[in-house]
C-alpha positions as CSV (number, residue, x, y, z in Angstrom):
1,X,13.2,6.7,-139.4
2,X,16.2,8.1,-141.7
3,X,15.5,12.2,-140.6
4,X,15.2,11.3,-137.0
5,X,17.8,8.4,-136.5
6,X,20.6,10.7,-134.6
7,X,17.4,11.4,-131.8
8,X,16.6,7.8,-131.4
9,X,20.4,6.6,-131.7
10,X,20.3,9.4,-128.6
11,X,17.2,8.2,-127.0
12,X,18.5,4.8,-126.9
13,X,22.1,5.6,-125.6
14,X,20.6,7.6,-123.0
15,X,18.3,4.7,-121.8
16,X,20.5,1.5,-121.8
17,X,23.2,2.9,-120.0
18,X,21.1,4.0,-117.6
19,X,19.7,0.4,-117.6
20,X,22.6,-1.5,-118.2
21,X,25.7,0.9,-116.6
22,X,29.0,-1.3,-117.3
23,X,27.5,-3.7,-120.4
24,X,26.0,-1.3,-122.4
25,X,28.9,-0.1,-124.8
26,X,27.2,1.3,-128.0
27,X,24.3,1.8,-130.9
28,X,25.3,2.3,-134.2
29,X,23.1,2.0,-137.8
30,X,24.7,-0.8,-139.9
31,X,24.8,-0.7,-143.6
32,X,21.1,-1.3,-144.1
33,X,19.9,1.4,-141.9
34,X,19.3,-1.1,-139.0
35,X,20.1,0.1,-135.8
36,X,22.3,-2.3,-133.7
37,X,22.4,-2.0,-129.7
38,X,26.3,-3.3,-128.5
39,X,26.7,-5.1,-125.3
40,X,29.7,-6.8,-123.6
41,X,28.6,-9.9,-123.0
42,X,30.6,-10.8,-120.1
43,X,29.2,-7.4,-118.1
44,X,25.7,-8.1,-119.6
45,X,26.2,-11.9,-117.5
46,X,26.8,-10.1,-114.1
47,X,24.4,-7.1,-114.9
48,X,21.3,-9.3,-115.6
49,X,19.2,-10.5,-117.9
50,X,19.8,-9.6,-121.3
51,X,17.5,-11.6,-123.1
52,X,14.4,-10.6,-121.5
53,X,15.4,-6.7,-121.4
54,X,15.8,-6.7,-124.6
55,X,12.4,-8.7,-125.0
56,X,10.5,-6.4,-122.6
57,X,12.2,-2.7,-124.4
58,X,11.3,-4.7,-127.9
59,X,7.0,-5.1,-126.7
60,X,6.9,-2.4,-124.4
61,X,9.1,0.4,-124.3
62,X,7.3,3.8,-125.4
63,X,11.1,4.8,-127.2
64,X,10.3,1.3,-129.6
65,X,6.6,2.6,-130.1
66,X,7.9,6.3,-130.7
67,X,9.9,5.7,-133.3
68,X,8.5,2.8,-135.1
69,X,11.0,0.5,-134.8
70,X,11.0,-3.5,-134.9
71,X,12.8,-6.6,-134.1
72,X,14.8,-7.7,-136.7
73,X,14.9,-12.0,-135.9
74,X,17.8,-12.9,-137.9
75,X,20.4,-10.1,-136.2
76,X,18.7,-10.9,-132.7
77,X,21.6,-11.8,-130.0
78,X,24.3,-12.1,-133.0
79,X,27.8,-12.3,-131.3
80,X,30.8,-10.6,-132.8
81,X,33.2,-12.8,-132.6
82,X,36.2,-10.8,-132.3
83,X,34.7,-8.6,-129.6
84,X,32.5,-10.1,-128.0
85,X,29.9,-8.1,-127.8
């Protein structure tokens, strides 16, 4: 994944920007190498069911399969207390 991380992040950015035009903020790699998908919590509530979308993305997305991504249940749904993202 390391060598393809940038390609993966760009592809995720494109898809999430299209699907969540105001709620999606960014994709970044954390210190452990995990990809973090960041959304504005308030905008996400208005745009749709983010939890259901992410569950579907994790299970059925060709992008997730192509890059061999996996859901991390421990970090799933965390909210940054400072940014509320």
